[in-house]
Each structure stands twice: as C-alpha cells, then as structure tokens.
N, CA and C atoms as an extended XYZ file, in Angstrom:
291
Properties=species:S:1:pos:R:3:atomname:S:1:resname:S:1:resid:I:1 pbc="F F F"
N       -16.666      -44.731      -48.221 N   MET     1
C       -16.660      -44.985      -46.809 CA  MET     1
C       -15.235      -45.027      -46.275 C   MET     1
N       -14.301      -45.431      -47.038 N   SER     2
C       -12.919      -45.466      -46.588 CA  SER     2
C       -12.358      -44.069      -46.403 C   SER     2
N       -12.902      -43.100      -47.155 N   VAL     3
C       -12.464      -41.717      -47.007 CA  VAL     3
C       -12.838      -41.218      -45.618 C   VAL     3
N       -14.033      -41.548      -45.170 N   GLU     4
C       -14.483      -41.136      -43.852 CA  GLU     4
C       -13.647      -41.797      -42.755 C   GLU     4
N       -13.331      -43.045      -42.932 N   SER     5
C       -12.536      -43.740      -41.919 CA  SER     5
C       -11.094      -43.215      -41.901 C   SER     5
N       -10.558      -42.837      -43.070 N   ASP     6
C        -9.218      -42.246      -43.111 CA  ASP     6
C        -9.203      -40.899      -42.399 C   ASP     6
N       -10.243      -40.104      -42.618 N   GLU     7
C       -10.336      -38.793      -41.962 CA  GLU     7
C       -10.476      -38.967      -40.451 C   GLU     7
N       -11.251      -39.921      -40.047 N   ALA     8
C       -11.441      -40.183      -38.616 CA  ALA     8
C       -10.131      -40.641      -37.986 C   ALA     8
N        -9.406      -41.517      -38.706 N   ARG     9
C        -8.112      -41.986      -38.198 CA  ARG     9
C        -7.120      -40.821      -38.099 C   ARG     9
N        -7.104      -39.946      -39.092 N   GLN    10
C        -6.193      -38.793      -39.071 CA  GLN    10
C        -6.538      -37.849      -37.923 C   GLN    10
N        -7.836      -37.645      -37.699 N   ARG    11
C        -8.251      -36.793      -36.565 CA  ARG    11
C        -7.836      -37.420      -35.246 C   ARG    11
N        -8.010      -38.723      -35.134 N   ALA    12
C        -7.629      -39.421      -33.902 CA  ALA    12
C        -6.124      -39.354      -33.678 C   ALA    12
N        -5.337      -39.527      -34.747 N   GLU    13
C        -3.887      -39.433      -34.623 CA  GLU    13
C        -3.450      -38.025      -34.233 C   GLU    13
N        -4.083      -37.003      -34.832 N   ALA    14
C        -3.756      -35.616      -34.495 CA  ALA    14
C        -4.091      -35.324      -33.036 C   ALA    14
N        -5.249      -35.835      -32.609 N   LYS    15
C        -5.655      -35.640      -31.211 CA  LYS    15
C        -4.673      -36.322      -30.258 C   LYS    15
N        -4.244      -37.539      -30.619 N   PHE    16
C        -3.296      -38.276      -29.800 CA  PHE    16
C        -1.946      -37.558      -29.735 C   PHE    16
N        -1.464      -37.058      -30.864 N   LYS    17
C        -0.190      -36.334      -30.895 CA  LYS    17
C        -0.269      -35.054      -30.070 C   LYS    17
N        -1.397      -34.385      -30.141 N   LYS    18
C        -1.587      -33.165      -29.356 CA  LYS    18
C        -1.573      -33.481      -27.860 C   LYS    18
N        -2.214      -34.576      -27.479 N   ALA    19
C        -2.239      -34.985      -26.080 CA  ALA    19
C        -0.838      -35.379      -25.609 C   ALA    19
N        -0.081      -36.077      -26.459 N   GLU    20
C         1.298      -36.432      -26.108 CA  GLU    20
C         2.160      -35.198      -25.923 C   GLU    20
N         2.020      -34.213      -26.825 N   ALA    21
C         2.800      -32.984      -26.729 CA  ALA    21
C         2.452      -32.230      -25.438 C   ALA    21
N         1.175      -32.210      -25.091 N   ALA    22
C         0.748      -31.545      -23.856 CA  ALA    22
C         1.330      -32.250      -22.632 C   ALA    22
N         1.370      -33.577      -22.667 N   ALA    23
C         1.930      -34.340      -21.539 CA  ALA    23
C         3.423      -34.057      -21.401 C   ALA    23
N         4.147      -34.011      -22.526 N   ARG    24
C         5.577      -33.678      -22.468 CA  ARG    24
C         5.793      -32.268      -21.930 C   ARG    24
N         4.949      -31.341      -22.336 N   GLU    25
C         5.057      -29.956      -21.862 CA  GLU    25
C         4.808      -29.888      -20.351 C   GLU    25
N         3.808      -30.634      -19.875 N   ARG    26
C         3.520      -30.667      -18.433 CA  ARG    26
C         4.714      -31.223      -17.664 C   ARG    26
N         5.303      -32.297      -18.169 N   GLU    27
C         6.463      -32.893      -17.502 CA  GLU    27
C         7.625      -31.912      -17.457 C   GLU    27
N         7.839      -31.210      -18.553 N   SER    28
C         8.928      -30.233      -18.619 CA  SER    28
C         8.687      -29.084      -17.637 C   SER    28
N         7.446      -28.593      -17.618 N   ALA    29
C         7.110      -27.484      -16.708 CA  ALA    29
C         7.235      -27.926      -15.257 C   ALA    29
N         6.799      -29.142      -14.955 N   LEU    30
C         6.890      -29.651      -13.588 CA  LEU    30
C         8.345      -29.802      -13.164 C   LEU    30
N         9.186      -30.299      -14.072 N   ALA    31
C        10.607      -30.451      -13.750 CA  ALA    31
C        11.243      -29.083      -13.479 C   ALA    31
N        10.892      -28.079      -14.273 N   ALA    32
C        11.431      -26.731      -14.061 CA  ALA    32
C        10.949      -26.162      -12.726 C   ALA    32
N         9.680      -26.390      -12.404 N   TYR    33
C         9.125      -25.914      -11.135 CA  TYR    33
C         9.827      -26.579       -9.956 C   TYR    33
N        10.015      -27.895      -10.053 N   GLU    34
C        10.665      -28.613       -8.960 CA  GLU    34
C        12.123      -28.179       -8.794 C   GLU    34
N        12.813      -27.918       -9.896 N   ALA    35
C        14.198      -27.446       -9.809 CA  ALA    35
C        14.255      -26.069       -9.154 C   ALA    35
N        13.329      -25.207       -9.507 N   ALA    36
C        13.286      -23.880       -8.892 CA  ALA    36
C        12.974      -23.982       -7.403 C   ALA    36
N        12.102      -24.893       -7.038 N   GLU    37
C        11.742      -25.087       -5.628 CA  GLU    37
C        12.939      -25.597       -4.828 C   GLU    37
N        13.702      -26.530       -5.405 N   VAL    38
C        14.900      -27.043       -4.732 CA  VAL    38
C        15.907      -25.917       -4.533 C   VAL    38
N        16.095      -25.089       -5.561 N   ALA    39
C        17.032      -23.970       -5.462 CA  ALA    39
C        16.566      -22.978       -4.393 C   ALA    39
N        15.254      -22.725       -4.334 N   ARG    40
C        14.715      -21.791       -3.343 CA  ARG    40
C        14.939      -22.319       -1.930 C   ARG    40
N        14.705      -23.623       -1.730 N   ARG    41
C        14.905      -24.216       -0.398 CA  ARG    41
C        16.376      -24.192        0.014 C   ARG    41
N        17.266      -24.459       -0.940 N   ARG    42
C        18.701      -24.402       -0.632 CA  ARG    42
C        19.102      -22.990       -0.228 C   ARG    42
N        18.593      -22.004       -0.952 N   ASN    43
C        18.920      -20.615       -0.635 CA  ASN    43
C        18.376      -20.230        0.735 C   ASN    43
N        17.157      -20.662        1.051 N   MET    44
C        16.585      -20.360        2.365 CA  MET    44
C        17.412      -21.003        3.472 C   MET    44
N        17.868      -22.231        3.255 N   ALA    45
C        18.687      -22.919        4.259 CA  ALA    45
C        20.024      -22.196        4.434 C   ALA    45
N        20.601      -21.736        3.316 N   ARG    46
C        21.873      -21.000        3.396 CA  ARG    46
C        21.688      -19.696        4.172 C   ARG    46
N        20.625      -18.966        3.855 N   LEU    47
C        20.377      -17.704        4.556 CA  LEU    47
C        20.084      -17.931        6.039 C   LEU    47
N        19.362      -18.999        6.363 N   LYS    48
C        19.068      -19.307        7.767 CA  LYS    48
C        20.354      -19.622        8.521 C   LYS    48
N        21.242      -20.390        7.881 N   ALA    49
C        22.519      -20.724        8.525 CA  ALA    49
C        23.337      -19.457        8.764 C   ALA    49
N        23.349      -18.556        7.790 N   LEU    50
C        24.082      -17.295        7.969 CA  LEU    50
C        23.481      -16.472        9.106 C   LEU    50
N        22.149      -16.411        9.152 N   ARG    51
C        21.481      -15.632       10.203 CA  ARG    51
C        21.767      -16.215       11.582 C   ARG    51
N        21.689      -17.530       11.689 N   LEU    52
C        21.949      -18.174       12.977 CA  LEU    52
C        23.400      -17.989       13.407 C   LEU    52
N        24.327      -18.059       12.454 N   ALA    53
C        25.737      -17.848       12.784 CA  ALA    53
C        25.960      -16.412       13.254 C   ALA    53
N        25.306      -15.466       12.595 N   LYS    54
C        25.443      -14.059       12.988 CA  LYS    54
C        24.870      -13.841       14.386 C   LYS    54
N        23.692      -14.406       14.640 N   GLU    55
C        23.081      -14.251       15.952 CA  GLU    55
C        23.945      -14.891       17.034 C   GLU    55
N        24.533      -16.030       16.739 N   ALA    56
C        25.399      -16.700       17.709 CA  ALA    56
C        26.642      -15.853       17.989 C   ALA    56
N        27.202      -15.257       16.945 N   ALA    57
C        28.381      -14.404       17.123 CA  ALA    57
C        28.027      -13.168       17.940 C   ALA    57
N        26.857      -12.591       17.684 N   GLU    58
C        26.421      -11.415       18.449 CA  GLU    58
C        26.187      -11.787       19.907 C   GLU    58
N        25.583      -12.922       20.156 N   THR    59
C        25.326      -13.373       21.524 CA  THR    59
C        26.641      -13.611       22.256 C   THR    59
N        27.577      -14.235       21.556 N   LYS    60
C        28.876      -14.499       22.166 CA  LYS    60
C        29.609      -13.190       22.460 C   LYS    60
N        29.575      -12.249       21.525 N   ALA    61
C        30.233      -10.960       21.725 CA  ALA    61
C        29.584      -10.194       22.874 C   ALA    61
N        28.269      -10.271       22.962 N   GLU    62
C        27.560       -9.585       24.041 CA  GLU    62
C        27.903      -10.208       25.390 C   GLU    62
N        28.048      -11.517       25.426 N   ALA    63
C        28.382      -12.193       26.675 CA  ALA    63
C        29.803      -11.854       27.117 C   ALA    63
N        30.697      -11.707       26.168 N   VAL    64
C        32.095      -11.406       26.487 CA  VAL    64
C        32.271       -9.923       26.829 C   VAL    64
N        31.723       -9.049       26.004 N   ASP    65
C        31.948       -7.600       26.158 CA  ASP    65
C        30.868       -6.897       26.964 C   ASP    65
N        29.756       -7.488       27.159 N   GLY    66
C        28.671       -6.857       27.876 CA  GLY    66
C        27.708       -6.208       26.904 C   GLY    66
N        26.557       -5.790       27.387 N   PRO    67
C        25.537       -5.232       26.494 CA  PRO    67
C        25.964       -3.913       25.857 C   PRO    67
N        26.878       -3.178       26.417 N   ALA    68
C        27.288       -1.889       25.853 CA  ALA    68
C        28.051       -2.066       24.553 C   ALA    68
N        28.599       -3.217       24.294 N   ALA    69
C        29.389       -3.436       23.087 CA  ALA    69
C        28.511       -3.539       21.847 C   ALA    69
N        27.267       -3.850       22.020 N   LYS    70
C        26.369       -3.977       20.881 CA  LYS    70
C        26.130       -2.599       20.282 C   LYS    70
N        26.254       -2.508       18.985 N   ARG    71
C        26.079       -1.224       18.314 CA  ARG    71
C        24.602       -0.860       18.305 C   ARG    71
N        24.333        0.385       18.522 N   SER    72
C        22.947        0.828       18.475 CA  SER    72
C        22.586        1.199       17.043 C   SER    72
N        21.316        1.209       16.762 N   ALA    73
C        20.846        1.549       15.421 CA  ALA    73
C        21.099        3.022       15.170 C   ALA    73
N        21.409        3.414       13.933 N   PRO    74
C        21.628        4.826       13.639 CA  PRO    74
C        20.352        5.619       13.867 C   PRO    74
N        20.524        6.850       14.289 N   ALA    75
C        19.380        7.709       14.567 CA  ALA    75
C        18.683        8.066       13.264 C   ALA    75
N        17.387        8.278       13.354 N   ALA    76
C        16.622        8.652       12.167 CA  ALA    76
C        17.042       10.043       11.705 C   ALA    76
N        17.053       10.244       10.410 N   LYS    77
C        17.472       11.534        9.866 CA  LYS    77
C        16.405       12.594       10.056 C   LYS    77
N        15.157       12.175        9.992 N   ARG    78
C        14.078       13.143       10.148 CA  ARG    78
C        13.241       12.739       11.356 C   ARG    78
N        12.792       13.710       12.062 N   SER    79
C        11.934       13.418       13.204 CA  SER    79
C        10.514       13.146       12.712 C   SER    79
N         9.717       12.636       13.591 N   ALA    80
C         8.336       12.343       13.244 CA  ALA    80
C         7.613       13.646       12.934 C   ALA    80
N         6.618       13.594       12.069 N   PRO    81
C         5.887       14.814       11.731 CA  PRO    81
C         5.219       15.396       12.967 C   PRO    81
N         5.251       16.687       13.065 N   THR    82
C         4.639       17.379       14.203 CA  THR    82
C         3.491       18.238       13.708 C   THR    82
N         2.732       18.762       14.653 N   ALA    83
C         1.619       19.631       14.300 CA  ALA    83
C         2.159       20.913       13.671 C   ALA    83
N         1.301       21.552       12.870 N   LYS    84
C         1.725       22.791       12.231 CA  LYS    84
C         2.066       23.834       13.289 C   LYS    84
N         3.107       24.539       13.017 N   ARG    85
C         3.489       25.614       13.946 CA  ARG    85
C         2.639       26.837       13.672 C   ARG    85
N         2.268       27.461       14.742 N   ARG    86
C         1.477       28.684       14.607 CA  ARG    86
C         2.402       29.873       14.612 C   ARG    86
N         2.021       30.841       13.876 N   ALA    87
C         2.800       32.075       13.822 CA  ALA    87
C         2.722       32.763       15.179 C   ALA    87
N         3.728       33.539       15.529 N   PRO    88
C         3.677       34.272       16.803 CA  PRO    88
C         2.438       35.158       16.870 C   PRO    88
N         2.001       35.404       18.071 N   ALA    89
C         0.780       36.185       18.278 CA  ALA    89
C         0.859       37.540       17.612 C   ALA    89
N         2.039       38.136       17.536 N   SER    90
C         2.167       39.464       16.942 CA  SER    90
C         1.918       39.435       15.437 C   SER    90
N         2.085       38.287       14.784 N   LYS    91
C         1.887       38.214       13.325 CA  LYS    91
C         0.507       37.668       12.949 C   LYS    91
N        -0.221       37.144       13.909 N   ARG    92
C        -1.551       36.635       13.616 CA  ARG    92
C        -2.534       37.776       13.602 C   ARG    92
N        -3.552       37.633       12.737 N   SER    93
C        -4.588       38.657       12.719 CA  SER    93
C        -5.502       38.448       13.930 C   SER    93
N        -6.274       39.388       14.228 N   ALA    94
C        -7.137       39.308       15.399 CA  ALA    94
C        -8.211       38.243       15.231 C   ALA    94
N        -8.574       37.905       13.998 N   ARG    95
C        -9.651       36.949       13.771 CA  ARG    95
C        -9.159       35.497       13.808 C   ARG    95
N        -7.911       35.209       13.577 N   SER    96
C        -7.412       33.833       13.539 CA  SER    96
C        -7.459       33.209       14.917 C   SER    96
N        -7.837       31.954       15.002 N   PRO    97
C        -7.910       31.302       16.324 CA  PRO    97
C        -6.560       30.939       16.845 C   PRO    97
C-alpha cells in the first residue's frame, strides 16, 4: 500500500511542478507582451508628435508664404487605363463593328 501512496505522491508532485512551470511561463510571456505594448505606445506617441510638428510647420509656412508655396504632389507616371483604341477605318475589315 505504501507503493501506491508513493506513486500518488510522485504524480501529485509532478503535476504541481508542471503547474508551477506553466505559471512562470505565463508570467514571462505576459511581461514580454506588456513590454512590447509599452514600446509600441511610445513609438506611436513619437510618430504622432513628429506628424503634428510637421503639420504645424506646414500650416505656418502656408500662412507666411501663401497657398502657392505648398508643394504639389508629383504627377502620376502613367495615366489611367483607357478603352482599347480602334484601328483606323481603312485598316478594319468590312465585317468588324
């Protein structure tokens, strides 16, 4: 009977150790997640500050120099797709619409 109780105790200890290891892993993963979240928020705040500073500088420049001073966007390299071109009437066969 003591053999059975020793086996039961060993199983219980193994189960407890496994649960402890899982809890430590969860804590570690949560800490890593929270650190990444803090870094992401700091980066977003930095980018927002840069964007707001740029917009303020553009607004100030526009107020001083007028709307013509603002640079326009570069023109597109390709135009929008158009309908297929038809061959001149002299090259079309009589049956083509």
